[in-house]
N, C-alpha and C positions, 0 to 999 in steps of 0.2 A: 665216671670220667673228671680230669682236671683241662681246669679251660687255663692255657698259659694267655699271654697280652704283653705281648711285644712293648704299652704306652700304655697311661692315663686316655690318651686319643682316641683309644680303641675300645675304647672298656662301657659297654653301655651302664649306666651309676641307674642303683635305685627310685625308683619313681619320683619321691620325696628326695634326694641331691637333684635333682634333671629340675627339677621347678627349681629349689633352690638358690641351687647356683643360678639361674641360667639362663641352661642350655651351657654351663662346664666357662664361661663367661666368671673365671677367675683365677687366678699367679698359682694356685693350692694341685686345681684340679685343670686342668692343663697343662702341659707337657709335647708341645708338635707341631706345630707350623707356624706362623706369620704374626697370628697374635702372643702367641704364647715368650717368640722370639720379642717381640713393644715390647708385651709388658712385662715379664724376665728383665727387662735395662731400667723399665718406670718406674719397676720395688726398688732392682740395687741401687739406682740413682736417687731415688728419693725417698727411703724408709732403711735399709740395712746396708745399705756403702756404710765405709769407714767412714766418707765424709758426713755422707748421712748421719749417721751413728753420735759425730762429733758434735754435730749442730744441740739434739736435744740434748747431749751428757746436760744441761743446766736437770733441765725438767725430767728425770732421770734422777737426782741429783733432789730433786725437790719429791719427788715419791719416798725416796730413799727418807727421808731430813724429816713425813709426813707421818709416816710409819710408824719413826721411833719415838714421834712425839705420843703420837698417844697411845700408842703403847707403855710408856710411861702413865701416862694421865694414868691410863688404863689396874698400873701396878698402884700409885702411888691413888687414888679413891680405892680399893678393894687388893690387898695383897691377899691374898689368898683369892681369890678364888682367875677357876683358871679360865687364859686366856684362847679370846675366839681369832686365832691367825688367821683365816678363813676372810672374813668380813671385812677387818681392813686391813688387810692387803687385797682384797678383790675394789674395795669400794675405794683404791690407787691407782692399784691395776688403770678398772674403765679411765682411772683420770687422766690416767694417762697416753691410754690411747686417741682421748677423744682427743688432747693440744697435738698430737702428737699427727692426728689424720685429721683436725679441722684449727687447728691452728687457736684455742677455744674452749675448755671445761662450760661447757655448753651444762646451765641448768635447768634450760626447761627454753621449750621450740612452740610453740602458732604450728600443727597439720590443721594444713584446710581441713581435707577428708577426715579429719575426727571435730570437723568446728568446736575444735577448745586450743586451748596449754594442753603439752603434758608435762611431769615432770620427770628429771633425772632420770628415778631410781622407772616412771615405765619407758623413758627410752633405755632404757639394761635392759629393763625384763622385754619388751620386744623387738630390739636389735643384736642382743645374748643370746637370751636364759630360749625364748621360744625357739627361734630358728635350732637352736643344742635338741631341745623337748623335737621339735620337727627330725629332722636329721635324724634318729635314729625313730623313731618311727618307722612303725613295718606296714608295706601293706603287699599282704600274702600275694599280690596278684604278678609278681616279680617272682618266685619258685615253681612258679603254672605259666608260665606267657598263656598257654593257648588255650588258660581259660579268663584274663586280661581283656575281653569281650564283656564277662560281667560290672554291673559299678560293684564303687563300692562307695558310695557318697560324702559317707564320716571319711575315710581318711583321705579323700578328695578338698573339703572341706576344710576341714583343721591345716592343710598342711598348702593353699589356695588361699585362707586368710588372712595365717602369719607372713605368709608372699607378699598381699599389702601391705596390710599392712610395717614388717618393715621397710617394702620401697616409698611407705608414702611420709613415711621416719627420718629418712634418708636424705626422700629430695624434699625437705624442711632441710631437713641437718644444709644441707650444701645450702642452699637458698637461699637461710639468713650469713651465709661464708658467703655466699656471691656481692652480698647487698655491704657487705664489712670489703670487698676485696675494690669496686665498683668507688665507694668512696677514698680509695687511695691505701685500702689501711693494708699492710701486707703485714705476715705471718712468715714467720717458719713452721710447715705444713705439708701434709701433701700433699690435701689436696691442693693450695699454692701452685706448688714445683709442678701436679697433673693438668691445673689448668694454665701453665705458663708452659705447656709441651705445647697442646691445642694437636693432641695423637690422638683421643677418644670419641665417641659420643655420649650418649647423658651417659644412656644405661652401662655401657660398662666406666663411662668418669660412678655413675654410683655404687658399683658388685665393690671394684674397687677399693674407697675409700672402704667402703663398713666394711669388703677383709681386712682391713687394716683396722678396723675397729673389733672387728670378733675374735684376729689371732690375736691383737694386741692380752684382747680382752677376756680371753675365753683357753686360750690353750700356755698358756705361760703359767695361766694356776695351778688347773690339772700337774700340770708339769713339774715347776716348784713343788706342790703336792706330793707329786708323790716320790721328791726324791729330799725331802725333809721324812718322809714316814721312812726311810729308806733307810738313811742316816740313823734313827732313829730307832729300826732294828738295830745295829751294829753302832758303840759307842765305840769302839776301839778308833772309827772311822771319823770320830765326834771330833777328835786328837786333828784332827785338820784344816778343821770351823774355829777355827777357837770363838772367830765372834757372829756365830749360828747357835755354837754349843748353847744359851742360857734360852732361844727360844723354839729346843726340838724338844 
């Protein structure tokens, strides 16, 4: 039998996604009700709308300049070595996502729960990579609801640990930027915009900022790789993208 759903909001999410999204406290996982209307308005005004896109134009241009500069350096240093497009693009996309979301290319942040300062690579691992790995982690009980009473401690521990680490890091990042804002240093960022709106709880604020980070850092990367793969299979299509031909 095929179950039909009128919307995402009426659908029961897999256990991992339910935990990671804080029960659909995200724009992408919510499509009905007052919360969805509010966060959709916020993300359009603060990130995706035309005025917001113009606001971040310089940041996107900087990303492209940095990528081209890095590729040029790699080619100059070793002309015969293949270029790893993913690594360069991944680094610049994460930089872009941090600047757009938080207003700063964060190099490190002190996380109280960890008792130490973590690097940018660790921030990426915890807020992006670990989350994507957990999202595809399957709890066999989702397929057998009548056996949901049976413990699956390994799965539960992995997901809960990843979620708590994500929360700790995002709270530390937001706290760091709140101190900047309190000192009168306003910047063009999604966080600054959301705080000015004063419409969200701390949990909602954290989730929306994290959503902006992971979607810019991961979704864009995967989509671009897929597009380049399709172009690589179709040489005749590459004529429409003369500036990209050298990268494919």
